[in-house]
C-alpha positions as CSV (number, residue, x, y, z in Angstrom):
1,M,-33.5,1.6,6.2
2,S,-32.3,4.2,9.1
3,A,-29.5,6.0,8.6
4,P,-26.1,5.1,10.2
5,A,-25.6,6.7,13.4
6,P,-22.7,9.6,13.1
7,I,-19.3,9.4,14.7
8,A,-18.6,11.9,17.4
9,A,-15.6,13.6,18.0
10,S,-15.0,12.3,21.4
11,D,-15.2,8.6,19.9
12,I,-12.2,9.2,17.7
13,T,-8.3,9.1,18.7
14,G,-5.8,11.1,16.7
15,L,-2.4,9.5,16.1
16,V,0.4,11.8,14.9
17,L,3.1,9.7,13.1
18,A,6.5,10.9,14.2
19,G,8.5,7.8,14.4
20,G,10.4,8.0,11.1
21,R,14.2,7.9,10.3
22,G,13.8,11.4,8.6
23,S,16.7,10.2,6.2
24,R,15.7,12.4,3.5
25,M,16.2,15.4,6.1
26,G,19.7,14.2,6.8
27,G,18.6,11.8,9.7
28,V,17.4,14.7,11.9
29,D,13.8,13.9,14.0
30,K,11.6,15.3,11.6
31,G,8.6,16.0,14.0
32,L,11.0,18.5,16.0
33,Q,11.7,20.4,13.1
34,S,10.3,24.2,13.4
35,F,7.2,24.9,11.7
36,N,6.2,28.7,11.8
37,G,8.2,28.6,15.2
38,I,6.8,25.4,16.9
39,P,8.0,21.8,16.2
40,L,5.9,20.2,12.9
41,A,4.7,17.2,15.5
42,L,3.3,19.9,18.4
43,H,1.6,21.9,15.1
44,A,0.0,18.5,14.1
45,V,-1.2,17.7,17.8
46,Q,-2.9,21.2,18.1
47,R,-4.4,20.8,14.8
48,L,-5.6,17.5,15.3
49,G,-6.8,18.3,18.9
50,L,-9.2,20.6,17.1
51,Q,-10.8,17.7,15.5
52,V,-11.0,14.6,17.9
53,G,-11.4,13.6,21.7
54,H,-7.7,12.3,22.2
55,V,-4.5,12.5,20.7
56,L,-1.4,10.3,21.0
57,V,2.0,10.6,19.3
58,N,4.1,7.9,18.0
59,A,7.7,8.5,17.9
60,N,10.9,6.6,18.5
61,R,13.6,8.7,19.8
62,N,14.0,12.3,21.9
63,L,10.8,10.8,23.7
64,A,11.0,13.6,26.3
65,A,10.8,16.2,24.0
66,Y,7.7,14.8,22.5
67,E,6.2,14.2,26.0
68,S,6.7,17.9,26.6
69,F,3.7,18.6,24.3
70,G,1.3,17.1,27.0
71,V,-0.1,14.2,25.4
72,P,0.7,10.4,25.6
73,V,4.1,9.4,23.5
74,W,4.4,5.7,22.5
75,P,7.1,4.2,20.5
76,D,6.8,1.6,17.9
77,G,6.4,-2.0,19.2
78,L,8.2,-3.3,15.9
79,A,11.8,-3.1,15.7
80,D,14.1,-1.2,13.3
81,Y,11.9,1.8,12.1
82,A,9.4,-0.5,10.5
83,G,7.3,2.4,8.8
84,P,4.1,4.1,9.5
85,L,2.3,0.7,9.6
86,A,4.4,0.4,12.8
87,G,2.8,3.4,14.0
88,F,-0.7,2.2,12.9
89,L,0.0,-0.6,15.0
90,T,1.3,1.1,18.3
91,G,-1.8,3.3,17.7
92,L,-4.6,0.7,17.6
93,E,-2.9,-1.2,20.7
94,R,-3.2,2.4,22.7
95,C,-6.4,3.5,21.5
96,E,-9.3,3.2,24.1
97,T,-11.8,4.9,21.5
98,P,-13.6,3.0,19.0
99,Y,-11.9,5.1,16.1
100,L,-8.3,5.9,15.3
101,L,-7.3,8.6,13.3
102,T,-3.8,8.6,11.6
103,V,-1.8,11.8,10.3
104,P,1.8,12.1,9.6
105,C,3.8,14.9,11.4
106,D,5.3,16.4,8.2
107,S,2.2,17.5,6.4
108,P,1.3,20.4,8.6
109,L,-1.6,22.1,6.3
110,F,-3.8,18.9,6.6
111,P,-7.7,20.3,6.7
112,L,-9.5,21.3,9.8
113,D,-12.5,18.8,8.6
114,L,-10.0,16.0,8.0
115,A,-11.8,14.0,11.2
116,S,-15.3,15.1,10.1
117,R,-15.3,14.1,6.7
118,L,-13.6,10.6,6.8
119,A,-16.1,9.7,9.8
120,T,-19.0,10.9,7.8
121,A,-17.8,8.5,4.8
122,L,-17.0,5.8,7.1
123,A,-20.3,5.7,8.9
124,D,-22.4,6.3,5.6
125,R,-20.7,3.2,3.7
126,Q,-19.9,1.3,7.1
127,A,-16.5,0.8,6.3
128,D,-13.6,-0.3,8.1
129,I,-11.3,2.5,6.8
130,A,-11.7,5.7,5.3
131,M,-8.6,7.0,3.6
132,V,-8.0,10.5,2.1
133,C,-7.9,10.7,-1.8
134,A,-6.1,14.1,-2.8
135,P,-4.8,15.9,-5.7
136,E,-1.3,15.2,-6.8
137,A,0.6,16.3,-9.9
138,A,0.4,13.6,-12.3
139,G,3.0,14.8,-14.6
140,P,5.6,17.7,-15.4
141,P,5.4,21.0,-13.9
142,G,1.9,22.5,-15.0
143,A,0.6,19.2,-15.6
144,A,-3.2,18.7,-14.3
145,S,-3.4,17.1,-11.0
146,A,-5.0,13.6,-10.4
147,L,-6.5,12.0,-7.2
148,F,-4.4,9.5,-5.5
149,P,-5.0,7.8,-2.1
150,Q,-2.9,9.0,1.1
151,P,-2.8,6.2,2.7
152,V,-1.1,7.6,6.1
153,F,-4.1,10.0,6.5
154,C,-6.7,6.9,7.6
155,L,-9.6,6.6,9.8
156,L,-9.5,3.1,11.4
157,R,-12.0,1.1,13.5
158,T,-10.0,-0.3,16.6
159,T,-11.5,-3.5,15.8
160,L,-8.7,-4.0,13.1
161,L,-5.8,-4.6,15.5
162,E,-6.2,-8.2,15.4
163,S,-6.1,-8.0,11.6
164,L,-2.9,-5.8,11.6
165,V,-1.1,-8.0,14.3
166,R,-1.7,-11.0,12.0
167,F,-0.4,-9.0,9.1
168,T,2.6,-7.4,10.6
169,Q,3.5,-10.8,12.5
170,D,3.7,-12.3,8.8
171,G,6.4,-9.5,7.6
172,G,3.6,-7.2,6.0
173,R,4.6,-3.7,6.2
174,K,2.9,-1.8,3.2
175,I,-0.1,0.1,4.3
176,D,-2.1,-0.3,1.3
177,Q,-1.4,-4.2,1.2
178,W,-3.0,-4.4,4.7
179,T,-6.1,-2.0,3.9
180,G,-6.6,-3.6,0.9
181,Q,-7.7,-6.6,2.9
182,H,-10.5,-4.5,4.4
183,H,-13.5,-2.5,3.3
184,T,-11.9,0.8,2.7
185,V,-13.8,4.0,1.2
186,L,-11.4,6.4,-0.6
187,V,-12.6,10.2,0.6
188,P,-11.8,12.7,-2.3
189,F,-10.6,16.2,-0.9
190,D,-11.2,18.0,-4.2
191,R,-14.1,20.3,-3.3
192,P,-14.1,24.0,-4.4
193,G,-11.9,25.6,-1.5
194,D,-10.0,22.5,-0.5
195,A,-6.4,23.4,-0.6
196,A,-4.3,22.0,-3.0
197,N,-1.5,21.6,-0.9
198,A,-3.2,20.1,2.2
199,F,-1.8,16.7,2.2
200,F,1.8,17.8,0.7
201,N,4.5,16.6,2.9
202,A,8.0,18.2,3.8
203,N,10.8,15.6,3.0
204,T,13.3,18.0,3.1
205,L,14.1,21.4,5.1
206,A,13.7,23.2,2.0
207,E,10.4,21.7,1.1
208,L,9.3,22.4,4.9
209,H,10.4,26.1,4.6
210,T,8.3,26.5,1.5
211,L,5.3,25.0,3.2
212,E,5.7,27.8,6.1
213,R,4.9,30.4,3.7
214,Q,1.9,28.7,2.6
215,P,-1.7,29.6,4.0
216,S,-3.0,27.3,7.0
């Protein structure tokens, strides 16, 4: 049996998810908060742009500010800030490549080999979805980390659009409930040299300022 063909970076569209309410940051537009001197979402656009052929942004307010980043910006098609899955839906609807890679705007240290490792796993396993699995502290400070799925970091086949339309029309909003309907491969990011905080998301301004001091 021949090996599956590798997925080219040009066949992947990256989607930066910046459509949330930012409620734990006091309602500010999280994607426009400064990270080492540039907006969080622009940092994600630049970091993702090194890995994929095209980049989109999903945002629901301050659209002109996001459009100034120089990439297409699309708001949710679902009403009332329906969560990351609404962003997935928007991305799949607007994606013009065979694959869509989603990243949240508030995890600025995601790996520079994110796309290639997810693409390799998806192709090797002939899966529909490749999802990051990364370390998180599993107990009190100092406790050993365990690997947990990071469902906002997903590489998706764009043929899943019809499935996601049905799921959301039926009221579904949880990513893992939808991905659980499809062949999903979990991709561990715990190799020697992988940063332990690569997928840490900044929910507060204090956490964001802490991340600014971390190596990227």
